[in-house]
C-alpha positions, 0 to 999 in steps of 0.5 A: 519524543523517541520513536523506534520503528522495527522492520524486516527489511527496507525494500519497496514492498511489504508495507515498508513505505508506511513506516518510512512515511510515518517516520518522516512525518514524526521527524517533521513534527520534532520527534526523534525517530530510529528505524531498526532493521536487520542490516541497518542501512538507510533505504535506497528508494525513498528518503528517510529523515530519521536514523537507521540502526541494525536490528541487533542494536535495539536491545541496547536502546530505549524509546517512548513508543516502539512500533512493529508489525512483523513476526520476524522482528518480534524478539527485537521489538519486545526486548527493546525498552519502551514506555509503549509497545505498539503492534501494527497489523497491516495484513490479514493472516498476520503470523505475528498477531497471535503473540501480540494479542497474547501480550496484554502490555502490547497496544494493537493497531490496524491499517484498515477498517475491516482489519481493525474490526477483525483484530478487535473480535479476535483480541477482545480488546480495543484496536487503534485506528491506523487507517490511511496513507497517501502523499497527495502532493506527490501522487496527483494528476498531471493531464499533460502526461495522459495521452488521448490514445491509446488508453493505458491500463496500469496494473501492479505487476507483483504476481501471487497465486493467492493475494495480488490477483495480477494473472486474473487481471491479465486474463480479463484484459486478454478477453477485452482485446478487440472488444474495447477501444485500443489500449495498452497494459503496463505492469510495474514491480520491483525485483532485487536479490535481497527482498524479492527475487521473483521476476514477474515476467516469467510465465506471465499471461500477457495480453497483446500490447503489454509490457513490464516496467521493473524497478521504477524510481518514485518519480517514474512510478508517479509518471506511470500513474499520471499517464494511465487512464485506468488502474486495476487492483484485484487483491485478496486479504489485503490490509490496505491497498496502497497502489489503489489509493495512489492511483485514485490520488493520481486521477486514474479511474479505479477498478478494484475488489473490496480487499484493502479498499473499503475505507476509500473506494465507493462503487460508482462514486470514485471507483468501480468495485467488483468481484475478484473474478476475471469475468467481473473484472473484464466487465468493469474494465470494459465499462471504463475503456468504453465509456469515456464520460464514466472514466472521466467522472471517476478520474475527477472524483479520485484525488479529493476522495484520497486527500483525507488519508494523507500521512500527516493526518495519520501520523498525528492521529496515531500519537494522539490515540496513544496519549503521547502527541 
C-alpha cells in the first residue's frame, strides 16, 4: 500500500518523530511510504526507511492513504491524490483543524484520549484512535548509568511562556536547593537555524548545579534518560507528551502535569501527577528527591506501563481502523 506523509519540516521537534517512527513501522510491514516536506531531504537526526520528496512534488503523486497534521501542509495534502485523506491532530489549538473538520471527506484522528474527545465534540463525527508512541527497545533502563549521588533531575529545555513550563520547573528546583538531598539539573533541547533558532540558555533562571545539553544525538538522549533519577514535565495544551513517556520507559521517576500524559501516567502508581504551579511542582519533586523508596517504586513501574504504547501497535491500529491494513 502507498502511504504519503506530510510535514512542515524534518527537525527534532513539532511531532516529527511521530511521522518518522510510524513511517518506519509501515515500511517494515511492507508498505511503500513517501514523506513530503518543503525541501525534501532525509531527516538527519533519525533514520527514515521510506522515501522523501519536496512538498511541491505531492501534487503529481498518488497514495492509498495520505496523512497530515499541519496547516502549512494542508494545500499540498489536499491536492495530493489519495483514496483516503487522514488529518492527524496532535496538539490543542491546532490551527489546521478547522479546515479538516469542514471537509467531510477528510478522516480525523488524534494522538491522545482527551484530544480525541475534544475533537469529536467539536467535529460531531468519529475521530480515530492515534494514541501512543514509544520505542521501548531504545528507551529502556540501564542501571549502570544511574549514579548513586548526586541525584539527577532531567527537564525538557525547550522554553515557552505558554506551553512547556520549563521556567516553572526551574523555579521549583531553585526553591528546593538546600531543602532536599544534593541534586543536579540537566536540561536538553535542540537548536538549529532552520527550525528552532531560540537558544534556551538565554535568560534561563537556572538553579545552582544546572546545565544544558544542546543538540544531543539519539544515543546521547537515551543516555540522559538512563542516567537521570527524576524527570519533570510541566506542559500545557499538549496532545501527547513524548518526553514524559520516554522518561517513563527509561526508568525515570516521573513528575508531570495532566497535559499530554493522562493516557499513561497514573498518580502514585507510575508517576506523581500534579498541578502546573511551581509550589505543587516543588512539593512533588521534593518527595521524589527525599523518598528513595518512592522514587525506586515509580522507577520500576515505568517501563512496563510504557510498553503498551509502542509504535508497532499504533502503526497497525491506525491502518486497521481505516480498513486498509
